[in-house]
N, C-alpha and C positions, 0 to 999 in steps of 0.2 A: 869746437863745436859752436854753433849759434843757440844761444839761449831761450832764443826766441823760436826756434824750429820746433818743428814736431818731437823730436829728440829730447828738446830742453824743456817740457813740460811737466816733467819729475817735480813735484812738492807742491804745483800751485793749485790754488781753489779756485773754482769756475762755478758759478750758479747759470743751469740753464734751464729753458721751458721743459716740461715734462714732455717725455717723446710716447711711440706705443708701447704699451704694456707687455711684459713679456710674459709668454704662454708655456702652460706645462706641456709640452708636446715630447713625444718620445724621440729621440735621435736614432734609435733602431741602424738603419742603414746608412744613416748621416754620421756615424760617430768613427772617431779614430784614436782611441784613447792610449794606443802604445807608441811610445816615442822612441825613435831610435837611439836617439840620446847623444849624440855628434854632430858636428858638421859634415856636412857633405859638397859643401862647395864653400870655400874663404878666399879672404882678400888676397893677393899675392905679395901684399908687404913689400912691392919693389918699386922705388921712387921710378915717377915717371911713366909706369903702366897705368893702363887706362882701368885697373880694377886694384889700384895698390892700396886705399885705403878700408871699402867696402864693398860687398855682392850683396843685392838686394832684390824682391818684388820676383819671386822666381814665378815662371810660368812654363808648365811643363806640357809637354805631347808626344807623341809617336809619329814616326815620320820612315816609310821605309825602311822597314823592321829594325828600328831602333828608336830610343827616347832621347829627344832633347832637351834642352831646357834655356828659355832666355831669360837673362837678367839682367838687372839693373847695378852700373859700375859705376863709384865715384871714387875721384882720383886728387881731391880736395878744390879743384877748380870746379866742375858740373857732371852731371850723368851723360853716359855713354850705355849702350846697350853691347852686353856679349852673347856668347852661344856656348852652350856646353852639350856635351852627348853622355849615354851611358848604355851598356845593355842589360841592366837590371835595376834600374832607379836607386840602386846604392853608391859605385863605383863610377865619377863623372869624370869629365877629362876637358878641361876648355878648348873651347876652338878658335878664339881669339872675339875682338869685336868686330858687330856687324852692321852698327849703326853709330857712324863719329858725329861730334859736333862739327860744327860748319861755321867757321869764323866770318866767312861772309852773307850769312844769313841773319837777319833781325829775329828769327824765330830758331833757331837752332845753334847760335853764336855760342853758348855755352853747355847747353844739356840737350839730350833727344833720348828719353826713354821708352821703348816699345813694350807695351806691357800685356798684351793680347796678338793673337793671330787667330783668326777662322778658325775653329775646329769643329766637331761632330758634337751636340749638344748635352749629348747623353752623360748621366754622371758616373756610370757603370760603365765606361768605356774608355780606352785609353788615349783618348783625346787626338785621333788622326784630324789632319788638317783638312780643310775643304775649300776649292780653289772657287773665284769668284772672276769672273769673265776671262779665264786663263791662269791668274796669278794668284799668288798666295795674299791674304790680306790684312796687315797687322793695322793695331791703332796705338797711336804713340800719345805723350805728353811732354811738353816743352815748358822748360822756365825761363824768364828774359835776362837773369841778372846772375852773374857769377858768384858759385859756391853754392851750398845746402839749401835747396829749396827758396831761391832766392825771389820774389815778385810773383804776380799773378799768373799762373801756366795756363796753357792753350790745350786743347786735345784736336789731333788729324789723324788722318790715314795715309799709311804707305804700302806699297805692292813691290811684290818681289815672285821671280820665276825660278830661284834657287834656294831661297834662303838666306843667302848669305852678302845677295846686293840689293838693297831696298832704294824704290825710288818714294822721296816724302813727300807726300802732298801737302797744301797749305791748311791751315788751324781750319775745322770745321764747326768746333765749340767753341766760344771766347766768354770769359766770366763777365764780361760787361752785359754780355747780352740775354744773362739770365738772372733770377730772381736774387733778392737779396741775400740768401742763403751761400751762394756760389762767388759773392764776389769778389772775394780773395783769393780765387783761383782754382784749376780743376785740376786732379787728381786721377789716380789709376782707371783707363778706361778696359771693361771689357764688353765685346763686340760679339752679337750672334744675330743668327738668322732664324724667325719661325713664321711660317708662311711665306709671304710675298715682301713681311717687313723687316729691317735692320732693326735692332735694338740696343741702344748705346749704353749701358749701365758705368757710373763714376762717381767719385766722390770726388766733393768741393770743401771749400772753407769759407767762413763769411767774411773775413778779411784776412789783408796781409801781413798785419803786425799781430804778433801773440797777447794775450790770450785768445786763441779763437775757437771754433766749434766747427766738426766737419760731420756732412751728413752726405747721404747717399741717394743720388735722383738716377731716373732715366730719359733718352732722348729717342725718338722713332724716326726712321727715314724710308723710303721706297727707292729711292736712287743713290743712296750715299753723298748727296750733295747738299740736299736741302733738310736740317734737321727740325723736328719739333720737339721740345721739352713736354714732358705729362704735366698737364696742369695741377695736378694733385703732389708733384714733387715736395719732400725728398721722400720718397718711398721707405726706407729706411730713417727714419729720424732719431733724434738722440734719446735716450732714454732719461726717467727721471732720476731726481737725486738718489743716490747711491746704487744706480745701475751699472753693469759693467761696461756702457757704451755711452754713459752720463757726456762725455765728451767728445768724444769721436766714435763715429759709425761709417767704417771708411774701408775700403780697397774691396769691391766687391768680385765673388768670382761666381757667377752664375750661371746653373747648370738643371738638366731635366731628370729627374726620379719618378717613372710610370708617368703617371698623370698629374705631378705634382712637378713643382719649381724649388729648386734649393739655392738659397740667398746665403752665400759663404762671405762673411766679411769680417773686419777685425773691431772690436772695440777697444776704448780707452777711458778708463774710470777716474772718478774726482782723485785717486790715490798715485795717478800716473802709470798703472797696470794696464798693459797692453796684452789682451788675448782674442784668439780667433772664437765666432761666436757664428751662428747658422740662423737663418728663418726659414719659414716654407711657404708656399701659397698656391693657389689654382691656375693663377696665371703669372705674368710679368710684370703685374702693377701691384699685387696684394702680397706682402711680406709680414709672416705673422712669427715674431720671434721666438725662438726658445730660449728656456730658460739656464738649461746646461751649457757649459762651458764646452767648445768642441775641443780646443789645444791650449791649455793652461800653463803659464811660466812656471818655471821649475823651479827646485829649492836653490839657495846658495851654493854657487860654484858650479852649476848646470851651465852648458850653452844657451839656454835661454831662459836666464833667472831674471832677467829686465824685461824684457817682451816675446812673446810667442804671436807674432802675427802676420798677415799679407798672403791669407790663404792662395793655392795651386791646388788643384785636385784631378789626378787620373786613378784609372784602375788597372789591374794586371792580376792574371790567373784568379780574377775573382776578389779580391782583395782592394779596398778603396786606400790609396796613397796622397797623404795630404802633407803637402810642402808649404813651409813658409819659412818667415826671415826671424832667426833667432838671434836676441841679443843678450849680451851679459857685460858684466863692468870685472874689470880686473884691474882693481886698484886704481889709477885716475884713467884709464884707458877702457873705451867702449868697443868692444868685438862685435863686428855685426856681419853675420854669414847666413847661408841656409841649411836648416835641416828638415827632417821629415817624421811623421807619425802613418800609423796606417791604421785597419781595421782587425787584423790578428796579429798577434804577439809575435815578438821577434824570435825565432829561433837559431 
């Protein structure tokens, strides 16, 4: 494990400029307080497999009567993207890797992590996919170096007819083209369309070597080729001293709830706790942070005792399901998998 990676920030102190204040908003329809308490997807622990070390960054959706999850898998060399399916959002079966690294590509030589596929925008929806020009449209990020998050990552789009075979396009967002807060590299993309405009949300870091800070911004496009960053980025900045997102405000999952938008994301505080949070707003540029934590870390011995972060939301039978990356420490070993919480108690 690289001590200067996102995993290695535990125990470091970092003084950041105060960000947008937290609001006393009601979570109401946004809350998922009931944890399943177990991992629903784990690393294979098989040497040589694409998912031997960890599984991370869930993206859950419904397709042809079944639920699916893309996930980012780490094998010690870099990231690749896997696919799993489920009839009920609890029992998951891996279907294999669907986006592999490409040794011949300077962009995909070590990593390709698809984090989002265009879906319906509703928070209380099963997340049915939406085609663009006859294709499923995904968004990926890729790091240039071997290992865990090595170098300044870029963001691009990929397309598929069947969700198993993807044509990967060139990077569309580069850290060097952005403001200083994103020069260290771009993280998880979240892609949606509202009206005639595509919105690409992403988090970024201000430097490649730690300690760094991460914040979330948005870029817009009419044609999926030319992207313009919002002039008042970041829309989800770091909070002030003592806030749950003092160091990171990362991994956006942006969905619509009635007339308002919900900006789920994770925060990392100065003590090294990573928890899922939410902000709300009347449009896609103004996010007012809620003070309540949506999914908190668990007690010692739980699957998410270290981190409970990186949200993905779907609804089923009127219940809101919140998938997240659950991280625990078992002795000297870090266990990173995927768990779920929901709006209704488990029975």
